[in-house]
Each structure stands twice: as structure tokens, then as C-alpha cells.
C-alpha positions in Angstrom: -129.4 196.9 215.0 -127.4 194.8 212.6 -123.7 193.8 213.2 -122.7 196.1 210.4 -124.4 199.2 211.7 -122.2 201.7 213.6 -123.2 202.4 217.2 -125.4 205.4 217.4 -123.8 208.5 218.8 -124.2 208.8 222.5 -126.7 211.6 223.3 -126.1 213.9 226.2 -128.1 216.8 227.7 -125.9 219.9 228.0 -127.2 221.8 231.1 -125.9 225.4 231.4 -126.4 226.7 234.9 -126.1 230.3 235.9 -126.7 231.7 239.4 -128.0 228.4 240.6 -130.7 228.1 237.9 -130.8 226.2 234.6 -130.2 228.8 231.9 -130.6 226.4 229.0 -130.7 222.6 228.3 -130.2 221.0 224.9 -129.4 217.6 223.4 -126.0 217.1 221.9 -124.0 214.2 220.4 -120.9 213.1 222.3 -117.9 213.1 220.0 -115.3 212.0 222.5 -114.5 211.8 226.2 -110.9 211.1 227.2 -111.6 211.4 230.9 -110.4 215.1 231.1 -111.8 216.7 228.0 -114.9 215.9 226.1 -116.6 217.3 223.0 -120.1 217.4 221.8 -121.9 218.7 218.7 -125.3 220.3 218.6 -127.3 222.7 216.4 -127.8 226.3 217.7 -130.2 225.8 220.6 -131.4 229.3 221.0 -134.7 230.7 220.1 -134.4 232.7 216.8 -131.3 234.8 216.1 -128.8 236.1 218.6 -127.1 239.1 217.0 -124.1 240.3 219.0 -123.1 242.9 216.4 -119.9 241.1 215.6 -121.4 237.7 215.0 -124.9 236.2 214.6 -126.0 232.8 216.0 -129.0 231.5 214.1 -130.9 228.5 212.9 -128.6 226.1 211.0 -125.5 227.0 212.9 -123.6 224.0 214.4 -121.6 224.2 217.6 -118.8 221.8 218.4 -118.3 222.3 222.1 -115.2 221.4 224.1 -115.4 221.0 227.9 -112.8 220.2 230.5 -113.2 218.6 233.9 -110.0 220.4 235.1 -110.2 223.8 233.4 -112.4 226.8 234.1 -113.7 227.3 230.6 -115.5 225.8 227.6 -114.8 226.5 223.9 -117.5 226.4 221.3 -116.5 226.3 217.6 -119.3 227.9 215.6 -120.0 227.1 212.0 -122.9 228.2 209.8 -125.2 225.7 208.0 -122.7 225.4 205.0 -119.8 224.5 207.3 -118.1 227.9 207.1 -116.3 228.8 210.4 -117.7 231.8 212.1 -115.3 231.7 215.1 -115.1 230.5 218.7 -117.2 231.5 221.6 -115.5 230.8 224.9 -117.4 230.6 228.1 -115.7 230.9 231.5 -117.2 228.2 233.6 -116.5 226.0 236.6 -115.0 222.7 235.4 -117.6 220.5 233.7 -119.2 217.5 235.4 -120.8 214.5 233.6 -123.4 212.6 235.5 -125.1 209.9 233.5 -126.3 211.6 230.4 -126.1 215.2 231.8 -123.2 217.4 231.1 -123.5 220.2 233.7 -121.6 223.4 233.3 -121.8 226.5 235.6 -121.5 229.8 233.6 -119.5 232.4 235.4 -120.5 235.3 233.1 -117.1 236.0 231.5 -116.7 235.2 227.8 -114.3 235.6 224.9 -115.0 235.8 221.2 -112.4 234.9 218.6 -113.3 235.5 214.9 -112.6 232.8 212.4 -109.6 234.7 211.0 -108.3 235.5 214.5 -108.3 239.2 214.0 -111.2 240.0 216.4 -110.5 238.8 219.9 -112.8 240.4 222.5 -113.6 240.0 226.1 -117.3 240.0 226.9 -119.6 240.5 229.9 -117.0 241.7 232.4 -119.7 244.0 233.7 -122.0 241.1 234.3 -119.2 239.3 236.1 -118.6 242.3 238.4 -122.4 242.5 239.1 -122.6 238.8 239.9 -120.9 239.3 243.3 -118.7 236.2 242.8 -115.6 238.2 243.9 -117.3 238.6 247.3 -119.1 235.3 247.7 -116.4 233.0 246.3 -113.1 234.9 245.8 -111.2 231.7 244.8 -113.7 230.9 242.0 -113.6 234.6 240.9 -109.8 234.5 240.7 -109.9 231.2 238.7 -112.5 232.7 236.4 -110.4 235.8 235.6 -107.3 233.6 235.2 -109.2 231.4 232.7 -110.3 234.4 230.7 -106.7 235.8 230.7 -105.4 232.4 229.5 -107.9 232.1 226.7 -107.1 235.6 225.5 -103.4 234.9 225.7 -103.7 231.7 223.6 -105.9 233.5 221.1 -103.5 236.5 220.7 -100.1 234.8 221.1 -100.7 231.3 219.7 -101.6 227.9 221.1 -105.4 228.2 220.8 -105.5 225.5 218.0 -103.5 223.1 220.2 -106.0 223.5 223.0 -108.7 222.0 220.7 -106.5 219.4 218.9 
């Protein structure tokens, strides 16, 4: 590499774990890491189209994902292939851990969707969370997960969500 070339983006593998198993693994470019919060960017890593009814994730979509080492959630800004903002998909997770080039995040089932214009804020997968048994197996984690979902929804509805990502 020549002295005038910028350093290549650091690549990480994002590893999403659910119920003790790897749900998905994908490569992402590290945008920043301040020791508490880090952000990565990656293309849609799913197979084909994922149509939720209120939003579609598909080939060409780009996710800028924010993770915290001290918070129980991750926020994924979703843009289409032209750069148009679709919205934010928020996962309730245990705090993220970075080990070498692996960013590991444990999904706790609860999610929140916020549309690009902020008018559609919806809680997702509360039934899956109840079925997971986390409230019985790890009551403290379950309480932290519910509190995280409540915090994200409050920020989306009352203001402060933009500051979270700034």
C-alpha cells in the first residue's frame, strides 16, 4: 500500500446469537469504536426479501448498525440501494462484545421498528420473548430487556432518538 492510500476499513464479523446458537454471521465494515459504542456498515445479509408488511429488507439495502457495550439494544439504520432512509430496526440484545474481529450480540427477541418519518413506531416479537422463557431462566436479563424496549420506544415517541445515534 502506498503512503497516500487510506487505511482499508477494518472488517468485522457480526455474529448474532439467539438461544445459544448462531442465527446469522456476516461481514461488516467498522465505522468507529469509541470504547462504549461502535458502528458498522453492511449490505442486507439475509437470503432474498424479508417482507414484514410495514417494511421490506432486500438486496441492495444497506444497514448502518450501532452497538453498545453498556446498553441492552442495537439500532440498525436501514437505507435502500439509492440511499433513501427506510427507518430503524432496533434489536433488544445483551450488551455487545468485541473479541478480535468478531462482534457478538445475543438477540433477546424483542424488537422495535421506527419508520423514516417517525410516524410508525411498533413493538415487535413480544410473543416470542414470552415464549423464550427468559423471564423464568434469567429474570434480571428479562427485566433489562423490557426496560431497553421501553427506553427505545420512549426515545422514538418523545424525542431523543437522533441524539442516541449522534
